C-alpha positions as CSV (number, residue, x, y, z in Angstrom):
1,M,78.3,15.8,-81.4
2,G,80.6,15.0,-78.5
3,R,80.3,11.8,-76.4
4,L,78.5,12.3,-72.9
5,M,81.1,12.2,-70.2
6,F,80.9,12.1,-66.7
7,T,83.5,14.6,-65.0
8,S,83.6,12.5,-61.9
9,L,82.2,9.1,-60.7
10,P,78.6,9.2,-59.6
11,S,77.8,9.6,-56.0
12,A,76.2,6.9,-53.9
13,T,73.0,9.3,-53.6
14,M,72.9,9.5,-57.5
15,I,73.2,5.7,-57.8
16,N,70.5,5.4,-55.4
17,S,68.3,7.7,-56.8
18,C,68.5,6.0,-60.2
19,L,67.8,2.5,-58.7
20,M,64.6,4.0,-57.2
21,V,63.3,5.7,-60.5
22,S,64.1,2.2,-61.9
23,I,62.2,0.3,-59.3
24,L,59.2,2.8,-59.3
25,T,59.1,2.8,-63.2
26,S,58.9,-1.1,-63.1
27,L,56.2,-1.2,-60.5
28,L,54.4,1.5,-62.3
29,I,54.4,-0.3,-65.8
30,S,53.6,-3.6,-64.1
31,S,50.5,-2.2,-62.1
32,L,49.4,-0.8,-65.5
33,S,49.5,-3.8,-67.6
34,W,47.6,-5.7,-64.8
35,V,44.7,-3.1,-64.8
36,Q,44.7,-3.1,-68.5
37,G,44.2,-6.8,-68.7
38,A,47.6,-8.4,-69.1
39,H,47.2,-10.8,-66.6
40,P,46.8,-14.3,-67.8
41,P,43.3,-15.6,-68.8
42,I,41.7,-18.2,-66.2
43,V,39.5,-21.0,-67.1
44,L,37.7,-22.6,-64.2
45,V,36.9,-26.3,-64.2
46,P,34.3,-27.6,-61.6
47,G,34.2,-30.8,-59.8
48,F,31.7,-33.7,-59.4
49,L,28.0,-32.4,-59.0
50,G,29.3,-28.9,-59.6
51,S,27.8,-28.0,-63.1
52,Q,24.2,-27.2,-63.6
53,L,22.5,-29.6,-65.8
54,H,19.6,-28.5,-68.1
55,S,17.3,-30.6,-70.3
56,T,16.9,-30.1,-74.1
57,Q,13.3,-29.6,-73.8
58,P,11.1,-28.0,-71.0
59,L,9.6,-30.3,-68.4
60,N,6.0,-29.8,-67.8
61,C,4.9,-30.3,-64.2
62,T,1.4,-30.3,-63.1
63,F,1.9,-27.6,-60.4
64,L,5.0,-25.7,-61.8
65,P,6.0,-23.5,-64.7
66,A,7.6,-25.6,-67.5
67,T,11.4,-25.5,-66.9
68,N,14.5,-26.7,-68.4
69,E,16.7,-26.4,-65.4
70,I,17.2,-29.8,-63.7
71,W,20.4,-30.1,-61.6
72,L,20.4,-28.6,-59.0
73,N,16.5,-27.3,-59.1
74,T,14.8,-29.0,-56.2
75,E,11.3,-27.6,-57.4
76,V,11.5,-30.2,-60.1
77,A,10.6,-32.7,-57.3
78,G,7.1,-31.3,-57.2
79,C,6.5,-33.3,-60.2
80,F,6.5,-36.3,-58.1
81,G,5.3,-35.0,-54.7
82,P,6.8,-33.1,-51.7
83,G,10.5,-33.2,-51.0
84,I,13.8,-33.6,-52.9
85,D,14.1,-37.2,-52.5
86,Q,13.1,-38.3,-56.2
87,L,14.7,-35.5,-57.9
88,P,17.6,-37.6,-58.9
89,G,15.2,-39.6,-61.2
90,W,15.6,-37.4,-63.8
91,I,19.4,-37.7,-64.0
92,E,19.9,-41.4,-64.3
93,L,21.9,-42.9,-67.1
94,E,21.8,-46.2,-68.9
95,Y,24.8,-48.4,-69.4
96,D,25.2,-50.4,-72.7
97,E,27.5,-53.2,-71.6
98,S,27.8,-54.2,-75.3
99,T,29.3,-50.9,-76.4
100,G,30.5,-49.4,-73.1
101,T,28.5,-46.2,-73.8
102,Y,26.2,-44.3,-71.6
103,H,22.6,-42.8,-72.4
104,N,20.2,-40.7,-70.7
105,V,17.0,-42.6,-69.7
106,T,13.4,-42.6,-70.1
107,F,11.9,-41.6,-66.9
108,N,8.2,-41.5,-66.0
109,D,7.5,-42.1,-69.7
110,L,9.6,-39.0,-70.6
111,H,12.9,-39.0,-72.4
112,V,15.2,-36.3,-70.9
113,D,18.4,-35.4,-72.5
114,L,20.6,-33.3,-70.2
115,F,23.5,-31.0,-70.9
116,P,25.7,-28.7,-69.0
117,P,24.6,-25.1,-70.1
118,Y,26.9,-22.1,-70.5
119,M,30.0,-23.4,-71.7
120,N,32.8,-21.1,-71.7
121,S,30.9,-19.1,-69.1
122,T,31.2,-19.0,-65.3
123,K,27.4,-18.7,-65.1
124,G,26.6,-22.5,-64.5
125,I,29.3,-22.9,-62.0
126,E,29.1,-20.1,-59.7
127,Y,26.1,-21.5,-58.0
128,I,25.2,-25.2,-58.0
129,T,21.5,-24.4,-57.4
130,T,19.0,-22.6,-59.8
131,K,15.5,-22.8,-57.9
132,G,14.0,-24.0,-55.1
133,S,14.8,-24.5,-51.1
134,L,18.8,-24.4,-52.0
135,F,18.7,-21.5,-54.4
136,N,22.1,-19.7,-54.8
137,E,24.1,-22.6,-53.0
138,S,27.4,-21.1,-53.9
139,Y,30.2,-23.1,-55.6
140,Y,32.9,-20.8,-57.8
141,G,30.9,-17.6,-56.9
142,P,33.0,-16.4,-54.1
143,L,36.2,-17.0,-56.2
144,V,34.7,-15.2,-59.3
145,E,33.8,-12.2,-57.1
146,V,37.4,-12.3,-55.8
147,L,38.9,-12.3,-59.2
148,T,36.5,-9.7,-60.6
149,N,36.7,-7.1,-58.1
150,A,38.4,-3.8,-58.8
151,S,41.8,-4.9,-57.6
152,L,42.3,-7.8,-60.0
153,G,40.3,-6.6,-62.6
154,Y,39.2,-9.9,-64.4
155,V,36.2,-9.8,-66.4
156,R,33.7,-12.6,-67.1
157,G,33.9,-13.9,-70.8
158,K,36.7,-11.8,-71.5
159,D,39.6,-13.2,-69.3
160,L,37.9,-15.3,-67.0
161,F,35.9,-18.4,-68.1
162,G,34.1,-21.7,-67.1
163,A,34.2,-25.2,-68.4
164,P,31.3,-27.0,-67.2
165,Y,30.6,-30.6,-68.0
166,D,28.3,-33.4,-67.5
167,W,29.8,-34.9,-64.4
168,R,27.7,-38.0,-64.6
169,I,30.4,-39.5,-67.1
170,S,34.2,-39.8,-67.0
171,P,36.6,-37.5,-69.0
172,Q,37.5,-40.6,-71.2
173,T,33.9,-41.0,-72.1
174,N,33.4,-37.2,-72.6
175,T,35.4,-36.6,-75.8
176,Y,32.9,-33.8,-76.9
177,W,33.9,-31.7,-73.8
178,K,37.5,-32.4,-74.5
179,Y,37.2,-30.9,-78.0
180,Q,35.3,-27.8,-76.6
181,F,37.7,-27.3,-73.9
182,Q,40.7,-27.2,-76.3
183,V,38.6,-24.6,-78.4
184,L,38.1,-22.4,-75.1
185,I,41.7,-22.6,-74.3
186,E,42.9,-21.6,-77.8
187,G,40.4,-18.8,-78.1
188,A,41.1,-17.5,-74.5
189,Y,44.9,-17.4,-75.5
190,Q,44.2,-15.7,-78.7
191,N,41.6,-13.0,-77.3
192,N,44.1,-12.0,-74.6
193,T,47.3,-10.8,-76.7
194,N,48.5,-14.4,-76.9
195,S,48.4,-14.9,-73.2
196,P,48.9,-18.7,-72.1
197,V,46.0,-19.6,-70.1
198,V,45.8,-20.7,-66.2
199,I,43.8,-23.5,-65.7
200,V,42.0,-23.8,-62.2
201,A,40.2,-27.0,-61.2
202,H,38.6,-28.3,-58.3
203,S,37.9,-31.8,-57.3
204,F,36.8,-34.1,-60.1
205,G,37.7,-31.5,-62.5
206,N,41.3,-32.2,-62.2
207,R,41.0,-35.7,-63.5
208,Y,39.3,-34.2,-66.5
209,V,42.0,-31.7,-67.0
210,H,44.6,-34.3,-66.4
211,N,43.1,-36.6,-68.9
212,F,42.9,-33.8,-71.5
213,L,46.5,-32.7,-70.9
214,L,48.0,-36.2,-71.5
215,Q,46.3,-36.2,-75.0
216,Q,47.8,-32.9,-76.1
217,S,51.3,-32.3,-77.6
218,S,54.1,-30.7,-75.7
219,S,54.2,-28.0,-78.3
220,W,50.3,-27.2,-77.7
221,K,50.9,-27.4,-74.0
222,N,53.9,-25.0,-74.1
223,K,52.2,-22.5,-76.0
224,Y,48.6,-22.4,-74.9
225,I,49.1,-23.3,-70.8
226,K,50.7,-21.3,-68.4
227,S,50.0,-23.3,-65.5
228,F,47.3,-25.8,-63.8
229,I,46.4,-24.9,-60.4
230,S,45.0,-28.1,-58.9
231,V,42.6,-27.7,-55.9
232,S,41.2,-30.8,-53.8
233,A,42.1,-33.2,-56.5
234,P,41.0,-36.9,-55.8
235,W,43.7,-38.6,-57.8
236,Y,43.5,-41.9,-56.3
237,G,39.6,-41.5,-55.9
238,V,37.5,-41.1,-52.9
239,P,36.3,-44.0,-50.4
240,E,32.9,-41.9,-50.5
241,A,32.2,-43.3,-54.1
242,V,32.0,-46.7,-52.6
243,Q,29.6,-45.3,-49.9
244,A,27.6,-43.9,-53.0
245,L,27.5,-47.1,-54.7
246,V,26.4,-49.2,-51.9
247,S,24.1,-46.7,-49.7
248,G,24.2,-43.2,-51.4
249,A,26.5,-40.2,-50.7
250,D,26.2,-36.4,-51.6
251,F,30.0,-35.8,-51.8
252,A,30.3,-33.1,-49.4
253,L,27.5,-31.0,-50.8
254,H,25.3,-31.7,-47.6
255,L,21.9,-31.5,-49.4
256,P,19.0,-31.6,-46.9
257,D,16.3,-34.0,-47.1
258,L,17.9,-36.0,-49.9
259,A,17.1,-39.8,-49.6
260,K,20.4,-41.5,-49.4
261,D,18.6,-44.8,-50.4
262,Y,17.2,-43.5,-53.4
263,L,20.3,-41.6,-54.4
264,A,22.1,-44.7,-54.4
265,L,20.0,-46.2,-57.0
266,V,20.8,-43.3,-59.4
267,E,24.5,-43.1,-58.5
268,R,25.0,-46.7,-59.6
269,T,24.0,-45.7,-63.1
270,W,26.9,-43.0,-63.4
271,E,30.1,-43.8,-64.7
272,A,31.8,-41.1,-62.8
273,V,31.1,-42.8,-59.4
274,Y,32.8,-45.9,-60.6
275,Y,35.6,-43.9,-61.8
276,L,36.1,-41.8,-58.5
277,A,36.2,-45.2,-56.3
278,P,39.5,-45.7,-54.9
279,Q,41.7,-47.0,-57.8
280,P,43.4,-50.5,-57.9
281,S,46.5,-48.6,-59.1
282,S,46.9,-46.9,-55.5
283,F,49.5,-49.2,-54.5
284,K,50.3,-47.5,-51.3
285,R,46.9,-48.4,-50.2
286,S,46.5,-51.8,-51.9
287,S,46.6,-54.0,-48.6
288,I,44.4,-51.4,-46.8
289,P,40.6,-51.8,-46.9
290,I,38.3,-49.3,-48.5
291,A,35.3,-51.1,-47.1
292,R,34.0,-53.2,-44.3
293,D,30.8,-55.2,-44.2
294,W,28.6,-56.1,-41.2
295,L,30.4,-59.2,-40.5
296,G,33.7,-57.3,-40.3
297,Y,34.9,-58.6,-43.6
298,N,37.5,-56.2,-45.1
299,Y,37.7,-55.3,-48.8
300,T,40.8,-53.8,-50.4
301,V,41.1,-51.9,-53.8
302,L,41.9,-55.4,-55.1
303,Q,38.7,-56.9,-54.4
304,Y,35.9,-55.0,-55.9
305,E,34.5,-57.8,-57.7
306,A,34.0,-59.5,-54.4
307,L,32.6,-56.2,-52.7
308,F,29.9,-55.8,-55.7
309,N,29.0,-59.5,-55.5
310,S,28.4,-59.2,-51.7
311,F,25.5,-56.8,-52.6
312,T,23.6,-59.0,-54.9
313,S,20.0,-58.0,-53.4
314,F,19.9,-54.6,-54.9
315,S,17.3,-53.7,-57.4
316,T,20.0,-51.7,-59.3
317,P,23.0,-53.9,-58.9
318,L,26.4,-53.0,-58.8
319,N,28.2,-53.8,-62.0
320,Y,31.6,-54.8,-62.1
321,T,32.1,-54.7,-65.8
322,Q,31.1,-51.0,-65.7
323,F,33.7,-50.5,-62.9
324,V,36.5,-52.0,-65.1
325,H,35.5,-50.0,-67.9
326,A,35.4,-46.9,-66.0
327,Q,38.9,-47.2,-64.3
328,G,40.7,-49.2,-67.0
329,Q,41.7,-46.2,-69.5
330,D,43.4,-43.4,-67.2
331,D,46.7,-43.3,-65.8
332,V,46.9,-40.7,-62.7
333,H,50.6,-41.3,-62.2
334,A,51.5,-39.7,-65.8
335,D,52.9,-36.3,-65.7
336,P,50.7,-33.9,-67.7
337,G,53.6,-32.0,-69.1
338,V,52.6,-28.5,-67.7
339,I,53.5,-26.4,-64.6
340,V,51.3,-27.9,-61.8
341,Y,50.6,-26.1,-58.4
342,S,48.7,-28.5,-55.8
343,I,46.2,-27.0,-53.3
344,Y,44.4,-29.0,-50.9
345,G,42.8,-29.2,-47.4
346,T,44.2,-31.3,-44.6
347,K,43.8,-32.2,-40.8
348,L,40.1,-32.9,-41.2
349,E,38.4,-36.2,-40.4
350,T,38.1,-38.1,-43.6
351,S,36.4,-41.6,-44.7
352,Y,39.3,-44.3,-45.5
353,T,37.4,-47.3,-44.9
354,I,33.8,-47.1,-45.5
355,G,31.7,-49.4,-42.9
356,F,28.3,-50.8,-43.9
357,D,25.5,-52.5,-41.5
358,F,23.5,-55.3,-42.1
359,F,20.9,-53.2,-44.1
360,E,23.8,-52.0,-46.7
361,N,23.5,-48.6,-45.0
362,F,26.4,-46.4,-44.1
363,D,27.7,-47.3,-40.8
364,N,29.6,-44.5,-38.9
365,K,30.5,-46.8,-36.1
366,T,32.6,-49.1,-38.2
367,T,34.1,-46.7,-40.6
368,T,37.8,-45.7,-40.4
369,Y,38.9,-42.2,-40.7
370,G,42.3,-40.3,-41.4
371,D,44.0,-37.1,-42.6
372,G,42.4,-35.3,-45.6
373,D,39.9,-32.6,-46.3
374,G,36.8,-34.3,-45.3
375,L,36.3,-36.0,-48.5
376,V,39.5,-36.7,-50.2
377,P,42.0,-38.5,-48.3
378,L,45.8,-37.0,-47.9
379,Y,47.0,-40.0,-49.9
380,S,45.0,-39.3,-52.9
381,A,45.5,-35.6,-52.7
382,T,49.2,-35.8,-52.7
383,V,49.9,-38.1,-55.7
384,P,51.3,-35.4,-57.9
385,E,54.0,-34.9,-55.1
386,Y,54.9,-38.4,-54.8
387,F,55.5,-38.9,-58.7
388,N,57.2,-35.3,-58.7
389,W,55.2,-33.7,-61.4
390,T,53.9,-30.8,-59.2
391,S,55.9,-27.8,-59.3
392,K,54.9,-26.9,-55.6
393,A,52.4,-28.0,-53.0
394,F,50.3,-25.9,-50.5
395,P,48.6,-28.1,-48.0
396,L,46.1,-25.9,-46.2
397,P,45.0,-27.2,-42.6
398,Y,41.6,-27.4,-41.8
399,N,40.2,-26.4,-45.2
400,S,37.5,-28.6,-46.1
401,H,36.7,-30.0,-49.7
402,L,34.2,-27.5,-50.7
403,G,34.8,-24.7,-47.9
404,I,38.3,-24.1,-49.4
405,L,36.6,-22.3,-52.2
406,T,35.4,-19.6,-49.8
407,N,38.5,-19.4,-47.8
408,Q,40.8,-16.2,-47.8
409,T,43.9,-18.1,-47.4
410,F,43.2,-20.1,-50.6
411,F,42.3,-16.7,-52.5
412,D,45.3,-15.3,-51.5
413,K,47.5,-18.3,-52.5
414,L,45.7,-18.7,-55.9
415,V,46.1,-15.0,-56.7
416,G,50.0,-15.2,-55.7
417,L,50.3,-18.0,-58.4
418,L,48.7,-16.2,-61.1
């Protein structure tokens, strides 16, 4: 058979037609592969207070049906009386200083073991609340709806997963979660035609993911991780954690009727709050105060021991040993070794120096504010940029710490990074 030969050079019209067919074919193949599920699997990691917590045994309350749902189920407060103010009593932890370990406590003669339900699923992180006055308070729910709509086609449990955790403890302590997370990542990869996984983490969840990635080999990360999309990350911590330890804070959840002074007693038992306090390693802030007492004395990140000692009248004292243990084993400066995209809110009034009055309550009048997302200061959110381990950063002005998860601009940015 003879060779196929042009009798003359192809015309410009022919070239343009061929190019158009090629482009349309590529677009068609691309769109078909997206619809058929060739997009990368996604694992969502929640932030502080962002995973539901259940008890291993039903709690029998006098006026309520037995339930395993503890966080956030405001009806559980009915066990003690009206209001939400004593709900946190179920979620205290006990710190063993000799071993540096944490345990669930016995509360009102009942030992309650709590755990995050629905590992691998988004069910326990789409909505923070389960029952009561705050039922269906959204968290990852709006983002999940965007990802699972017809145009994107993600399917819960197939290529869209969740990785809830017990947010009361730090990632360095929560070794079992890291084992579960690795199994989840590898399973998502294998069940989606060996497609590397996109990790999306919000708030405290970024610290969990970062800690996990630092413990993985380069070969493992190159094989299983496509990218890490970091949202509203508190890399250097948040001053509101200091407020939580002294007078109680709800970390931007804005829970109504929650007694802050009672919550403070509980938050002092959680390792995660000590872990989230602004870090001594945040050298850019080492000389700037993170707390100010009623006498006008300032405390920097290098003076936590003095700060804690100034509040010795507490029935549940601030534990400096607990703080040192919580913060002493994590290097937020280290490159996690994967592609990182940072998305965070800016231009909102954010606490930088927490003021306290004579009664050890949060004092808005003496608190100093700066740029951030309403919870995370800008200096804390931009650590990856400063140390050059973020591939690209996307500051989103006027996006609040939680509100960003319902914002269309954020949805568009995230989808574009997939």
